[in-house]
Backbone and ligand atoms as CSV (ligand in chain L), in Angstrom:
chain,resi,resn,atom,element,x,y,z
A,1,UNK,N,N,101.359,81.540,95.442
A,1,UNK,CA,C,102.720,81.205,95.027
A,1,UNK,C,C,103.316,80.129,95.940
A,2,UNK,N,N,103.022,80.229,97.253
A,2,UNK,CA,C,103.564,79.267,98.215
A,2,UNK,C,C,102.455,78.481,98.924
A,3,UNK,N,N,102.808,77.284,99.355
A,3,UNK,CA,C,101.902,76.495,100.188
A,3,UNK,C,C,102.752,75.819,101.257
A,4,UNK,N,N,102.086,75.157,102.191
A,4,UNK,CA,C,102.826,74.546,103.297
A,4,UNK,C,C,103.035,73.061,103.046
A,5,UNK,N,N,104.282,72.641,103.161
A,5,UNK,CA,C,104.597,71.212,103.080
A,5,UNK,C,C,104.261,70.573,104.426
A,6,UNK,N,N,104.313,69.250,104.488
A,6,UNK,CA,C,103.903,68.567,105.719
A,6,UNK,C,C,104.757,68.978,106.921
A,7,UNK,N,N,106.014,69.344,106.687
A,7,UNK,CA,C,106.845,69.765,107.833
A,7,UNK,C,C,106.686,71.259,108.136
A,8,UNK,N,N,105.746,71.910,107.442
A,8,UNK,CA,C,105.429,73.306,107.757
A,8,UNK,C,C,106.206,74.337,106.971
A,9,UNK,N,N,107.111,73.903,106.099
A,9,UNK,CA,C,107.899,74.865,105.316
A,9,UNK,C,C,107.064,75.427,104.180
A,10,UNK,N,N,107.341,76.678,103.820
A,10,UNK,CA,C,106.660,77.307,102.688
A,10,UNK,C,C,107.348,76.855,101.416
A,11,UNK,N,N,106.609,76.216,100.525
A,11,UNK,CA,C,107.243,75.710,99.310
A,11,UNK,C,C,106.539,76.214,98.052
A,12,UNK,N,N,107.325,76.373,97.002
A,12,UNK,CA,C,106.792,76.815,95.714
A,12,UNK,C,C,106.169,75.620,94.987
A,13,UNK,N,N,105.287,75.899,94.044
A,13,UNK,CA,C,104.632,74.821,93.300
A,13,UNK,C,C,105.613,74.150,92.338
A,14,UNK,N,N,105.538,72.850,92.269
A,14,UNK,CA,C,106.314,72.078,91.301
A,14,UNK,C,C,105.528,70.791,91.066
A,15,UNK,N,N,105.702,70.161,89.904
A,15,UNK,CA,C,104.930,68.946,89.613
A,15,UNK,C,C,105.117,67.904,90.719
A,16,UNK,N,N,104.042,67.194,91.046
A,16,UNK,CA,C,104.066,66.076,92.008
A,16,UNK,C,C,104.173,66.514,93.463
A,17,UNK,N,N,104.375,67.808,93.715
A,17,UNK,CA,C,104.473,68.208,95.121
A,17,UNK,C,C,103.108,68.186,95.771
A,18,UNK,N,N,103.111,67.943,97.092
A,18,UNK,CA,C,101.864,67.947,97.853
A,18,UNK,C,C,101.982,68.993,98.951
A,19,UNK,N,N,100.883,69.698,99.202
A,19,UNK,CA,C,100.936,70.743,100.228
A,19,UNK,C,C,99.529,71.156,100.624
A,20,UNK,N,N,99.458,71.967,101.673
A,20,UNK,CA,C,98.170,72.510,102.108
A,20,UNK,C,C,98.231,74.034,102.073
A,21,UNK,N,N,97.044,74.648,102.032
A,21,UNK,CA,C,96.929,76.112,102.022
A,21,UNK,C,C,97.337,76.643,103.400
A,22,UNK,N,N,98.158,77.699,103.451
A,22,UNK,CA,C,98.552,78.249,104.752
A,22,UNK,C,C,97.386,78.904,105.497
A,23,UNK,N,N,96.302,79.192,104.784
A,23,UNK,CA,C,95.128,79.800,105.413
A,23,UNK,C,C,94.193,78.759,105.993
A,24,UNK,N,N,93.584,77.951,105.131
A,24,UNK,CA,C,92.546,77.015,105.573
A,24,UNK,C,C,93.081,75.609,105.861
A,25,UNK,N,N,94.322,75.339,105.528
A,25,UNK,CA,C,94.968,74.038,105.768
A,25,UNK,C,C,94.342,72.902,104.960
A,26,UNK,N,N,93.593,73.247,103.931
A,26,UNK,CA,C,93.075,72.197,103.048
A,26,UNK,C,C,94.058,71.971,101.914
A,27,UNK,N,N,93.884,70.820,101.259
A,27,UNK,CA,C,94.820,70.440,100.211
A,27,UNK,C,C,94.820,71.430,99.035
A,28,UNK,N,N,96.007,71.736,98.554
A,28,UNK,CA,C,96.144,72.505,97.314
A,28,UNK,C,C,96.961,71.674,96.336
A,29,UNK,N,N,96.747,71.941,95.056
A,29,UNK,CA,C,97.451,71.145,94.047
A,29,UNK,C,C,98.336,72.047,93.190
A,30,UNK,N,N,99.514,71.528,92.776
A,30,UNK,CA,C,100.393,72.347,91.946
A,30,UNK,C,C,99.849,72.469,90.527
A,31,UNK,N,N,99.855,73.689,89.998
A,31,UNK,CA,C,99.463,73.932,88.603
A,31,UNK,C,C,100.731,74.364,87.885
A,32,UNK,N,N,101.243,73.464,87.069
A,32,UNK,CA,C,102.543,73.726,86.459
A,32,UNK,C,C,102.456,73.617,84.944
A,33,UNK,N,N,101.816,74.600,84.363
A,33,UNK,CA,C,101.663,74.597,82.910
A,33,UNK,C,C,102.788,75.348,82.235
A,34,UNK,N,N,102.660,75.512,80.923
A,34,UNK,CA,C,103.710,76.200,80.186
A,34,UNK,C,C,103.430,77.685,80.053
A,35,UNK,N,N,102.159,78.061,80.186
A,35,UNK,CA,C,101.814,79.456,79.931
A,35,UNK,C,C,101.715,80.253,81.228
A,36,UNK,N,N,100.929,79.752,82.155
A,36,UNK,CA,C,100.746,80.480,83.407
A,36,UNK,C,C,101.913,80.153,84.343
A,37,UNK,N,N,102.310,81.126,85.149
A,37,UNK,CA,C,103.388,80.910,86.122
A,37,UNK,C,C,102.970,79.791,87.092
A,38,UNK,N,N,103.909,78.951,87.473
A,38,UNK,CA,C,103.592,77.849,88.386
A,38,UNK,C,C,103.025,78.384,89.701
A,39,UNK,N,N,101.948,77.780,90.116
A,39,UNK,CA,C,101.280,78.247,91.340
A,39,UNK,C,C,100.502,77.103,91.968
A,40,UNK,N,N,99.990,77.357,93.143
A,40,UNK,CA,C,99.139,76.384,93.827
A,40,UNK,C,C,97.677,76.789,93.665
A,41,UNK,N,N,96.789,75.804,93.641
A,41,UNK,CA,C,95.361,76.120,93.583
A,41,UNK,C,C,94.607,75.220,94.553
A,42,UNK,N,N,93.570,75.779,95.185
A,42,UNK,CA,C,92.713,74.977,96.050
A,42,UNK,C,C,92.015,73.908,95.209
A,43,UNK,N,N,91.759,72.758,95.819
A,43,UNK,CA,C,91.007,71.712,95.123
A,43,UNK,C,C,89.578,72.225,94.920
A,44,UNK,N,N,89.031,72.831,95.973
A,44,UNK,CA,C,87.702,73.435,95.868
A,44,UNK,C,C,87.887,74.960,95.685
A,45,UNK,N,N,87.007,75.744,96.262
A,45,UNK,CA,C,87.101,77.199,96.121
A,45,UNK,C,C,88.218,77.773,96.990
A,46,UNK,N,N,88.807,78.877,96.544
A,46,UNK,CA,C,89.814,79.547,97.362
A,46,UNK,C,C,89.160,80.051,98.646
A,47,UNK,N,N,89.852,79.851,99.777
A,47,UNK,CA,C,89.267,80.243,101.068
A,47,UNK,C,C,89.307,81.749,101.283
A,48,UNK,N,N,90.118,82.459,100.515
A,48,UNK,CA,C,90.188,83.910,100.697
A,48,UNK,C,C,89.357,84.605,99.626
A,49,UNK,N,N,88.231,85.227,100.034
A,49,UNK,CA,C,87.377,85.885,99.038
A,49,UNK,C,C,88.066,87.057,98.345
A,50,UNK,N,N,89.168,87.534,98.907
A,50,UNK,CA,C,89.887,88.645,98.275
A,50,UNK,C,C,90.904,88.159,97.252
A,51,UNK,N,N,91.022,86.874,97.122
A,51,UNK,CA,C,91.991,86.320,96.189
A,51,UNK,C,C,91.687,86.756,94.761
A,52,UNK,N,N,92.694,87.159,94.020
A,52,UNK,CA,C,92.470,87.413,92.602
A,52,UNK,C,C,93.446,86.553,91.805
A,53,UNK,N,N,93.063,86.144,90.614
A,53,UNK,CA,C,93.953,85.295,89.832
A,53,UNK,C,C,95.282,86.027,89.622
A,54,UNK,N,N,96.365,85.322,89.809
A,54,UNK,CA,C,97.655,85.988,89.769
A,54,UNK,C,C,98.268,85.970,88.376
A,55,UNK,N,N,98.899,87.070,88.052
A,55,UNK,CA,C,99.543,87.177,86.751
A,55,UNK,C,C,101.048,87.286,86.980
A,56,UNK,N,N,101.785,87.384,85.899
A,56,UNK,CA,C,103.241,87.507,85.996
A,56,UNK,C,C,103.663,88.720,86.809
A,57,UNK,N,N,102.887,89.791,86.676
A,57,UNK,CA,C,103.216,91.022,87.410
A,57,UNK,C,C,103.223,90.763,88.921
A,58,UNK,N,N,102.170,90.098,89.406
A,58,UNK,CA,C,102.090,89.730,90.829
A,58,UNK,C,C,103.299,88.917,91.265
A,59,UNK,N,N,103.571,87.895,90.476
A,59,UNK,CA,C,104.616,86.954,90.872
A,59,UNK,C,C,106.000,87.589,90.777
A,60,UNK,N,N,106.159,88.531,89.839
A,60,UNK,CA,C,107.432,89.230,89.751
A,60,UNK,C,C,107.671,90.015,91.042
A,61,UNK,N,N,106.624,90.678,91.531
A,61,UNK,CA,C,106.746,91.417,92.786
A,61,UNK,C,C,107.049,90.477,93.946
A,62,UNK,N,N,106.305,89.395,94.002
A,62,UNK,CA,C,106.464,88.482,95.142
A,62,UNK,C,C,107.829,87.818,95.158
A,63,UNK,N,N,108.430,87.664,93.978
A,63,UNK,CA,C,109.710,86.966,93.956
A,63,UNK,C,C,110.844,87.862,94.458
A,64,UNK,N,N,110.545,89.155,94.694
A,64,UNK,CA,C,111.574,90.072,95.192
A,64,UNK,C,C,111.885,89.806,96.669
A,65,UNK,N,N,110.851,89.408,97.398
A,65,UNK,CA,C,111.027,89.228,98.844
A,65,UNK,C,C,111.122,87.744,99.199
A,66,UNK,N,N,111.717,87.409,100.339
A,66,UNK,CA,C,111.795,86.000,100.730
A,66,UNK,C,C,110.409,85.425,101.025
A,67,UNK,N,N,110.244,84.095,100.923
A,67,UNK,CA,C,108.931,83.462,101.118
A,67,UNK,C,C,108.237,83.865,102.416
A,68,UNK,N,N,109.004,84.086,103.487
A,68,UNK,CA,C,108.334,84.431,104.761
A,68,UNK,C,C,107.575,85.747,104.665
A,69,UNK,N,N,107.937,86.629,103.716
A,69,UNK,CA,C,107.267,87.916,103.602
A,69,UNK,C,C,106.110,87.880,102.600
A,70,UNK,N,N,105.897,86.715,101.992
A,70,UNK,CA,C,104.884,86.569,100.952
A,70,UNK,C,C,103.652,85.870,101.469
A,71,UNK,N,N,102.471,86.320,101.041
A,71,UNK,CA,C,101.230,85.597,101.320
A,71,UNK,C,C,101.123,85.236,102.798
A,72,UNK,N,N,101.403,86.216,103.626
A,72,UNK,CA,C,101.323,86.025,105.071
A,72,UNK,C,C,99.841,86.022,105.461
A,73,UNK,N,N,99.449,85.009,106.226
A,73,UNK,CA,C,98.044,84.876,106.602
A,73,UNK,C,C,97.723,85.838,107.741
A,74,UNK,N,N,96.675,86.643,107.546
A,74,UNK,CA,C,96.168,87.520,108.604
A,74,UNK,C,C,94.679,87.253,108.701
A,75,UNK,N,N,94.261,86.572,109.761
A,75,UNK,CA,C,92.848,86.217,109.899
A,75,UNK,C,C,92.400,85.424,108.687
A,76,UNK,N,N,91.286,85.796,108.075
A,76,UNK,CA,C,90.772,85.027,106.934
A,76,UNK,C,C,91.465,85.378,105.617
A,77,UNK,N,N,92.457,86.253,105.639
A,77,UNK,CA,C,93.039,86.728,104.388
A,77,UNK,C,C,94.526,86.429,104.268
A,78,UNK,N,N,94.977,86.377,103.019
A,78,UNK,CA,C,96.402,86.241,102.741
A,78,UNK,C,C,96.873,87.552,102.120
A,79,UNK,N,N,97.843,88.184,102.747
A,79,UNK,CA,C,98.372,89.425,102.199
A,79,UNK,C,C,99.230,89.072,100.989
A,80,UNK,N,N,99.499,90.056,100.149
A,80,UNK,CA,C,100.423,89.812,99.041
A,80,UNK,C,C,101.851,89.789,99.581
A,81,UNK,N,N,102.260,90.922,100.162
A,81,UNK,CA,C,103.620,91.031,100.699
A,81,UNK,C,C,103.525,91.755,102.035
A,82,UNK,N,N,104.308,91.287,102.996
A,82,UNK,CA,C,104.447,92.051,104.234
A,82,UNK,C,C,105.873,92.587,104.271
A,83,UNK,N,N,105.996,93.895,104.385
A,83,UNK,CA,C,107.301,94.532,104.317
A,83,UNK,C,C,107.795,95.015,105.660
A,84,UNK,N,N,108.610,96.048,105.607
A,84,UNK,CA,C,109.230,96.620,106.795
A,84,UNK,C,C,108.185,96.996,107.855
A,85,UNK,N,N,108.470,96.698,109.095
A,85,UNK,CA,C,107.568,97.007,110.221
A,85,UNK,C,C,106.148,96.484,110.017
A,86,UNK,N,N,106.022,95.384,109.327
A,86,UNK,CA,C,104.707,94.752,109.181
A,86,UNK,C,C,103.772,95.443,108.194
A,87,UNK,N,N,104.280,96.357,107.401
A,87,UNK,CA,C,103.390,97.044,106.453
A,87,UNK,C,C,102.961,96.088,105.338
A,88,UNK,N,N,101.668,96.119,105.016
A,88,UNK,CA,C,101.122,95.241,103.985
A,88,UNK,C,C,101.189,95.956,102.636
A,89,UNK,N,N,101.735,95.263,101.633
A,89,UNK,CA,C,101.785,95.802,100.275
A,89,UNK,C,C,100.715,95.069,99.480
A,90,UNK,N,N,99.652,95.773,99.093
A,90,UNK,CA,C,98.580,95.170,98.311
A,90,UNK,C,C,98.843,95.418,96.830
A,91,UNK,N,N,99.001,94.350,96.089
A,91,UNK,CA,C,99.282,94.450,94.657
A,91,UNK,C,C,97.965,94.325,93.911
A,92,UNK,N,N,97.608,95.340,93.138
A,92,UNK,CA,C,96.306,95.322,92.486
A,92,UNK,C,C,96.442,95.411,90.980
A,93,UNK,N,N,96.100,94.324,90.335
A,93,UNK,CA,C,96.179,94.274,88.876
A,93,UNK,C,C,94.790,94.460,88.264
A,94,UNK,N,N,93.809,93.742,88.795
A,94,UNK,CA,C,92.466,93.804,88.206
A,94,UNK,C,C,91.634,94.901,88.865
A,95,UNK,N,N,90.467,95.145,88.327
A,95,UNK,CA,C,89.576,96.176,88.849
A,95,UNK,C,C,89.138,95.831,90.266
A,96,UNK,N,N,88.935,96.843,91.075
A,96,UNK,CA,C,88.497,96.630,92.452
A,96,UNK,C,C,87.458,97.698,92.780
A,97,UNK,N,N,86.390,97.320,93.465
A,97,UNK,CA,C,85.310,98.261,93.767
A,97,UNK,C,C,85.659,99.151,94.946
A,98,UNK,N,N,84.966,100.299,95.069
A,98,UNK,CA,C,85.234,101.217,96.179
A,98,UNK,C,C,84.990,100.575,97.544
A,99,UNK,N,N,83.999,99.692,97.616
A,99,UNK,CA,C,83.701,99.029,98.880
A,99,UNK,C,C,84.855,98.125,99.289
A,100,UNK,N,N,85.406,97.389,98.313
A,100,UNK,CA,C,86.537,96.488,98.604
A,100,UNK,C,C,87.785,97.265,99.008
A,101,UNK,N,N,87.973,98.426,98.380
A,101,UNK,CA,C,89.126,99.254,98.748
A,101,UNK,C,C,89.020,99.633,100.223
A,102,UNK,N,N,87.865,100.091,100.617
A,102,UNK,CA,C,87.660,100.522,102.000
A,102,UNK,C,C,87.787,99.348,102.962
A,103,UNK,N,N,87.233,98.211,102.563
A,103,UNK,CA,C,87.266,97.010,103.400
A,103,UNK,C,C,88.714,96.573,103.683
A,104,UNK,N,N,89.535,96.567,102.640
A,104,UNK,CA,C,90.932,96.146,102.827
A,104,UNK,C,C,91.716,97.143,103.656
A,105,UNK,N,N,91.450,98.424,103.431
A,105,UNK,CA,C,92.168,99.437,104.204
A,105,UNK,C,C,91.800,99.347,105.679
A,106,UNK,N,N,90.538,99.061,105.960
A,106,UNK,CA,C,90.093,98.938,107.340
A,106,UNK,C,C,90.701,97.702,107.985
A,107,UNK,N,N,90.788,96.633,107.223
A,107,UNK,CA,C,91.294,95.374,107.763
A,107,UNK,C,C,92.802,95.431,108.005
A,108,UNK,N,N,93.557,95.888,107.018
A,108,UNK,CA,C,95.026,95.862,107.146
A,108,UNK,C,C,95.575,97.103,107.863
A,109,UNK,N,N,94.878,98.211,107.763
A,109,UNK,CA,C,95.290,99.486,108.375
A,109,UNK,C,C,96.676,99.969,107.930
A,110,UNK,N,N,97.731,99.243,108.318
A,110,UNK,CA,C,99.092,99.653,107.957
A,110,UNK,C,C,99.416,99.064,106.577
A,111,UNK,N,N,99.116,99.806,105.528
A,111,UNK,CA,C,99.259,99.232,104.184
A,111,UNK,C,C,99.504,100.304,103.122
A,112,UNK,N,N,100.018,99.881,101.994
A,112,UNK,CA,C,100.083,100.726,100.804
A,112,UNK,C,C,99.561,99.925,99.610
A,113,UNK,N,N,99.076,100.646,98.619
A,113,UNK,CA,C,98.593,100.023,97.381
A,113,UNK,C,C,99.650,100.174,96.296
A,114,UNK,N,N,99.828,99.114,95.517
A,114,UNK,CA,C,100.611,99.245,94.282
A,114,UNK,C,C,99.686,98.794,93.150
A,115,UNK,N,N,99.313,99.745,92.293
A,115,UNK,CA,C,98.450,99.422,91.153
A,115,UNK,C,C,99.327,99.132,89.945
A,116,UNK,N,N,98.921,98.137,89.199
A,116,UNK,CA,C,99.683,97.751,88.015
A,116,UNK,C,C,99.432,98.756,86.893
A,117,UNK,N,N,100.447,99.542,86.582
A,117,UNK,CA,C,100.333,100.488,85.474
A,117,UNK,C,C,101.251,100.080,84.334
A,118,UNK,N,N,101.800,98.889,84.404
A,118,UNK,CA,C,102.813,98.495,83.425
A,118,UNK,C,C,102.232,98.303,82.027
A,119,UNK,N,N,100.934,97.995,81.959
A,119,UNK,CA,C,100.343,97.758,80.645
A,119,UNK,C,C,99.968,99.056,79.954
A,120,UNK,N,N,99.957,100.138,80.696
A,120,UNK,CA,C,99.497,101.384,80.083
A,120,UNK,C,C,100.372,102.559,80.506
A,121,UNK,N,N,101.679,102.324,80.601
A,121,UNK,CA,C,102.556,103.414,81.050
A,121,UNK,C,C,102.517,104.595,80.076
A,122,UNK,N,N,102.184,104.325,78.814
A,122,UNK,CA,C,102.081,105.441,77.857
A,122,UNK,C,C,100.833,106.280,78.101
A,123,UNK,N,N,99.917,105.758,78.917
A,123,UNK,CA,C,98.692,106.518,79.201
A,123,UNK,C,C,98.791,107.266,80.525
A,124,UNK,N,N,99.909,107.106,81.187
A,124,UNK,CA,C,100.133,107.807,82.456
A,124,UNK,C,C,101.268,108.798,82.221
A,125,UNK,N,N,100.901,110.051,82.050
A,125,UNK,CA,C,101.888,111.055,81.646
A,125,UNK,C,C,102.127,112.021,82.805
A,126,UNK,N,N,103.383,112.264,83.107
A,126,UNK,CA,C,103.697,113.172,84.214
A,126,UNK,C,C,104.361,114.442,83.690
A,127,UNK,N,N,104.102,115.549,84.395
A,127,UNK,CA,C,104.685,116.844,84.035
A,127,UNK,C,C,105.357,117.434,85.266
A,128,UNK,N,N,106.637,117.754,85.188
A,128,UNK,CA,C,107.283,118.348,86.361
A,128,UNK,C,C,106.740,119.746,86.650
A,129,UNK,N,N,106.447,119.995,87.929
A,129,UNK,CA,C,106.051,121.343,88.369
A,129,UNK,C,C,107.180,121.821,89.270
A,130,UNK,N,N,106.888,122.746,90.180
A,130,UNK,CA,C,107.991,123.271,90.994
A,130,UNK,C,C,108.649,122.213,91.871
A,131,UNK,N,N,107.898,121.668,92.820
A,131,UNK,CA,C,108.524,120.656,93.674
A,131,UNK,C,C,107.693,119.373,93.715
A,132,UNK,N,N,106.916,119.157,92.692
A,132,UNK,CA,C,106.154,117.913,92.567
A,132,UNK,C,C,105.872,117.662,91.088
A,133,UNK,N,N,105.145,116.611,90.788
A,133,UNK,CA,C,104.780,116.303,89.408
A,133,UNK,C,C,103.267,116.238,89.281
A,134,UNK,N,N,102.733,116.811,88.220
A,134,UNK,CA,C,101.317,116.624,87.911
A,134,UNK,C,C,101.225,115.418,86.982
A,135,UNK,N,N,100.088,114.724,86.994
A,135,UNK,CA,C,99.939,113.621,86.042
A,135,UNK,C,C,98.565,113.643,85.390
A,136,UNK,N,N,98.527,113.051,84.220
A,136,UNK,CA,C,97.255,112.753,83.557
A,136,UNK,C,C,97.242,111.262,83.319
A,137,UNK,N,N,96.132,110.651,83.616
A,137,UNK,CA,C,96.012,109.201,83.499
A,137,UNK,C,C,94.796,108.914,82.625
A,138,UNK,N,N,95.074,108.452,81.423
A,138,UNK,CA,C,93.998,108.128,80.487
A,138,UNK,C,C,93.422,106.778,80.892
A,139,UNK,N,N,92.132,106.673,81.020
A,139,UNK,CA,C,91.445,105.445,81.441
A,139,UNK,C,C,92.000,104.877,82.745
A,140,UNK,N,N,91.985,105.628,83.832
A,140,UNK,CA,C,92.456,105.055,85.095
A,140,UNK,C,C,91.445,104.053,85.625
A,141,UNK,N,N,91.847,103.250,86.586
A,141,UNK,CA,C,90.879,102.472,87.342
A,141,UNK,C,C,90.024,103.505,88.080
A,142,UNK,N,N,88.736,103.533,87.766
A,142,UNK,CA,C,87.875,104.602,88.292
A,142,UNK,C,C,87.856,104.677,89.812
A,143,UNK,N,N,88.034,103.529,90.457
A,143,UNK,CA,C,87.860,103.507,91.905
A,143,UNK,C,C,89.121,103.895,92.658
A,144,UNK,N,N,90.229,104.049,91.942
A,144,UNK,CA,C,91.513,104.260,92.589
A,144,UNK,C,C,91.482,105.486,93.507
A,145,UNK,N,N,90.662,106.478,93.133
A,145,UNK,CA,C,90.575,107.705,93.915
A,145,UNK,C,C,89.910,107.499,95.275
A,146,UNK,N,N,89.321,106.323,95.496
A,146,UNK,CA,C,88.692,106.036,96.786
A,146,UNK,C,C,89.716,105.608,97.836
A,147,UNK,N,N,90.915,105.287,97.393
A,147,UNK,CA,C,91.924,104.810,98.338
A,147,UNK,C,C,92.344,105.936,99.277
A,148,UNK,N,N,92.435,105.633,100.554
A,148,UNK,CA,C,92.900,106.643,101.508
A,148,UNK,C,C,94.306,106.321,102.007
A,149,UNK,N,N,94.791,105.120,101.700
A,149,UNK,CA,C,96.165,104.754,102.049
A,149,UNK,C,C,97.068,105.145,100.879
A,150,UNK,N,N,98.388,105.202,101.104
A,150,UNK,CA,C,99.280,105.607,100.007
A,150,UNK,C,C,99.106,104.745,98.754
A,151,UNK,N,N,99.068,105.419,97.608
A,151,UNK,CA,C,98.912,104.726,96.329
A,151,UNK,C,C,100.161,104.935,95.478
A,152,UNK,N,N,100.679,103.822,94.969
A,152,UNK,CA,C,101.768,103.847,94.004
A,152,UNK,C,C,101.258,103.241,92.706
A,153,UNK,N,N,101.684,103.819,91.593
A,153,UNK,CA,C,101.383,103.218,90.301
A,153,UNK,C,C,102.702,102.665,89.774
A,154,UNK,N,N,102.705,101.385,89.461
A,154,UNK,CA,C,103.906,100.743,88.937
A,154,UNK,C,C,103.965,100.982,87.432
A,155,UNK,N,N,104.949,101.753,87.000
A,155,UNK,CA,C,105.067,102.093,85.574
A,155,UNK,C,C,106.157,101.285,84.876
A,156,UNK,N,N,106.475,100.165,85.430
A,156,UNK,CA,C,107.444,99.275,84.792
A,156,UNK,C,C,108.853,99.853,84.822
A,157,UNK,N,N,109.472,99.913,83.654
A,157,UNK,CA,C,110.869,100.357,83.601
A,157,UNK,C,C,111.040,101.808,84.048
A,158,UNK,N,N,109.958,102.591,83.999
A,158,UNK,CA,C,110.059,103.991,84.446
A,158,UNK,C,C,110.042,104.119,85.963
A,159,UNK,N,N,109.828,103.033,86.654
A,159,UNK,CA,C,109.770,103.092,88.110
A,159,UNK,C,C,108.348,103.245,88.604
A,160,UNK,N,N,108.189,103.818,89.791
A,160,UNK,CA,C,106.861,103.950,90.393
A,160,UNK,C,C,106.490,105.417,90.492
A,161,UNK,N,N,105.205,105.672,90.654
A,161,UNK,CA,C,104.748,107.035,90.896
A,161,UNK,C,C,103.896,107.022,92.151
A,162,UNK,N,N,104.311,107.837,93.125
A,162,UNK,CA,C,103.572,107.934,94.382
A,162,UNK,C,C,102.557,109.048,94.222
A,163,UNK,N,N,101.258,108.673,94.268
A,163,UNK,CA,C,100.207,109.660,94.060
A,163,UNK,C,C,99.977,110.442,95.356
A,164,UNK,N,N,100.001,111.764,95.252
A,164,UNK,CA,C,99.691,112.603,96.409
A,164,UNK,C,C,98.204,112.854,96.489
A,165,UNK,N,N,97.606,113.173,95.338
A,165,UNK,CA,C,96.176,113.493,95.308
A,165,UNK,C,C,95.612,113.167,93.932
A,166,UNK,N,N,94.424,112.576,93.947
A,166,UNK,CA,C,93.714,112.321,92.693
A,166,UNK,C,C,92.636,113.375,92.489
A,167,UNK,N,N,92.430,113.753,91.230
A,167,UNK,CA,C,91.271,114.573,90.873
A,167,UNK,C,C,90.550,113.874,89.738
A,168,UNK,N,N,89.300,114.273,89.512
A,168,UNK,CA,C,88.529,113.795,88.360
A,168,UNK,C,C,88.558,112.267,88.240
A,169,UNK,N,N,88.190,111.578,89.321
A,169,UNK,CA,C,88.130,110.104,89.349
A,169,UNK,C,C,89.445,109.464,88.930
A,170,UNK,N,N,90.532,110.081,89.279
A,170,UNK,CA,C,91.836,109.483,88.994
A,170,UNK,C,C,92.431,109.882,87.652
A,171,UNK,N,N,91.711,110.709,86.889
A,171,UNK,CA,C,92.223,111.075,85.561
A,171,UNK,C,C,93.362,112.091,85.636
A,172,UNK,N,N,93.439,112.796,86.727
A,172,UNK,CA,C,94.610,113.662,86.921
A,172,UNK,C,C,94.894,113.815,88.410
A,173,UNK,N,N,96.003,114.452,88.702
A,173,UNK,CA,C,96.382,114.636,90.089
A,173,UNK,C,C,97.839,115.043,90.162
A,174,UNK,N,N,98.411,114.857,91.335
A,174,UNK,CA,C,99.828,115.183,91.478
A,174,UNK,C,C,100.496,114.171,92.392
A,175,UNK,N,N,101.799,114.181,92.357
A,175,UNK,CA,C,102.561,113.243,93.170
A,175,UNK,C,C,104.029,113.333,92.835
A,176,UNK,N,N,104.733,112.225,93.074
A,176,UNK,CA,C,106.180,112.222,92.830
A,176,UNK,C,C,106.648,110.880,92.302
A,177,UNK,N,N,107.558,110.895,91.345
A,177,UNK,CA,C,108.126,109.621,90.899
A,177,UNK,C,C,109.011,109.032,91.997
A,178,UNK,N,N,108.945,107.727,92.135
A,178,UNK,CA,C,109.809,107.007,93.081
A,178,UNK,C,C,110.580,105.966,92.287
A,179,UNK,N,N,111.858,105.840,92.574
A,179,UNK,CA,C,112.609,104.759,91.929
A,179,UNK,C,C,112.223,103.446,92.615
A,180,UNK,N,N,112.424,102.353,91.904
A,180,UNK,CA,C,112.189,101.045,92.522
A,180,UNK,C,C,113.070,100.858,93.747
A,181,UNK,N,N,114.317,101.297,93.612
A,181,UNK,CA,C,115.266,101.135,94.718
A,181,UNK,C,C,114.729,101.818,95.979
A,182,UNK,N,N,114.160,103.007,95.809
A,182,UNK,CA,C,113.634,103.731,96.964
A,182,UNK,C,C,112.457,102.989,97.582
A,183,UNK,N,N,111.579,102.476,96.727
A,183,UNK,CA,C,110.420,101.739,97.237
A,183,UNK,C,C,110.865,100.493,97.996
A,184,UNK,N,N,111.780,99.749,97.390
A,184,UNK,CA,C,112.234,98.497,98.024
A,184,UNK,C,C,112.885,98.787,99.365
A,185,UNK,N,N,113.680,99.855,99.392
A,185,UNK,CA,C,114.384,100.197,100.614
A,185,UNK,C,C,113.423,100.682,101.696
A,186,UNK,N,N,112.446,101.502,101.290
A,186,UNK,CA,C,111.520,102.095,102.247
A,186,UNK,C,C,110.545,101.066,102.815
A,187,UNK,N,N,109.968,100.265,101.942
A,187,UNK,CA,C,108.874,99.390,102.383
A,187,UNK,C,C,109.248,97.925,102.522
A,188,UNK,N,N,110.184,97.475,101.724
A,188,UNK,CA,C,110.443,96.038,101.716
A,188,UNK,C,C,111.704,95.634,102.471
A,189,UNK,N,N,112.522,96.621,102.766
A,189,UNK,CA,C,113.788,96.341,103.447
A,189,UNK,C,C,114.621,95.328,102.673
A,190,UNK,N,N,114.519,95.385,101.355
A,190,UNK,CA,C,115.394,94.534,100.534
A,190,UNK,C,C,116.034,95.430,99.475
A,191,UNK,N,N,117.202,95.035,99.002
A,191,UNK,CA,C,117.862,95.802,97.947
A,191,UNK,C,C,117.200,95.485,96.625
A,192,UNK,N,N,117.330,96.393,95.678
A,192,UNK,CA,C,116.759,96.131,94.362
A,192,UNK,C,C,117.455,94.929,93.726
A,193,UNK,N,N,116.670,93.961,93.261
A,193,UNK,CA,C,117.289,92.756,92.690
A,193,UNK,C,C,118.028,93.083,91.383
L,1,ZN,ZN,ZN,92.860,78.030,101.744
């Protein structure tokens, strides 16, 4: 979403702008089409092997926080969002393998996952129990149960669901609904936009 201008400022992509990648410092070019959200792209390959193509969901999240909290470079990687007390918020839209989950958790340590559930909120059903909620998740990301750091599922307008425990490869489990406001306040130190 952001790249570095010659004076070092983080700038958003726009036609004709010139900038370098905050990670590898090589040239990036603005991609400003009508369909995909405006973004920067490396001229050659992306220097971060963990990079995934960004969708509107990613960019909607990133636009909540100021540029300094976005795509912060840590060693060879660019985080999605860095929130309160340096906690890394990993936004996961596409499939991710169990090895990659473990690798990222080991690298970032202080982190939480937010999985994109906005496309299938009707397949994520919660049932209130005594002091928690049980859930059933039809066609979950199979590897999600490998995560050992806190997992949130973004259910769009319904808010988020903080998973306490997964069973059956993520097809069921328990946890608690979280409002967006609570998440933003707890992890991002920003008010709900
Ligand atoms: Zn780069």
